[in-house]
N, C-alpha and C positions, 0 to 999 in steps of 0.2 A: 391844890390842883396842879400847881407849877411843877412839882416833882414828877407827876405822871406825864406831863408834857415833855419833860426831859427824858423820860423812858420811851415815849412815843417816837421822838425824832429818830434815834438810831434804829429802832424797830422797823419803822416804815422805810427808812433808807435801805435797810437790808431787803425788804420786800420789793422795793423798786429795782434794786440791782438784780435780784433773782428774776423778776418779771422781764426786765430788759434783756438779760442774757438768754433766758429760755426762749424768747421770741426773736432773738437776733436783731434787736432794734438798736438804732443809734440814739444818742441823747437828743438829737434834733427830732427824731421820730417820736420819742417819748414826750418831748415838749409839745409837739403838735397834738398828740393824744390827749394831753391834759389842758390844752388851750392856753399854754403859757409860752414865754420866750425860752429859747435854748439856754440862755444865761440863767434864767430862773430855775430851769430844770437842773442845770449843773450845780447850782447852789443847793438844791434839794439833796442831790446825791452826795454833795460835799458836806452836808450836815449843817450848813449855814442857816437854813430855814427848814420848817416842817411843811407838810401839805396843808393847804387851806381846807376848810370844811367841804367846799365844792369839789376840790381835787380828790379828797378822800372818798367822797361819794362816787365820783367817776371811777376811781380805782376799784372800790368794792363792787360796783355794778358790773365791771368788766370781768371780775373773777368768777369762775364756776361757783355755784352755791356752796358746795362742800368746802372749797378752799376759802371762800369768803368767811364762812362760819369759823373755820380753823384759825384764820388770821385774827378775827375778833376775839375768839376764846383764848388764844395764846397771849394776846396783849392783856386781856383781863387777868390771866394767870400771873403775868409779870406784876400787875398791880397788887394782887393778893400776896405774892412773895415779898413785895416791898413792905406791905403792911405787917406781915409776919416778922420781918426784920426789925421794924419799929417797935413791935410789941415785946421783943426779946430784951 
């Protein structure tokens, strides 16, 4: 399961960056959105940490349904690709 967590961190970091820039939000505003400190949010974007389960649910609930499904499916496809690499 750890290897998938290592895939999730950069994947979600990219999603956060896209979301922030598309909505013209500062890191401070994003931190407020996730109910975390600005420093914690900066660490998320910097790849030091990954989203907590609660923050992930907040993110997914914010996204339009079609985008939410796309985000989840794209990550699942990353997992499948990783499994295919292991099988080869």
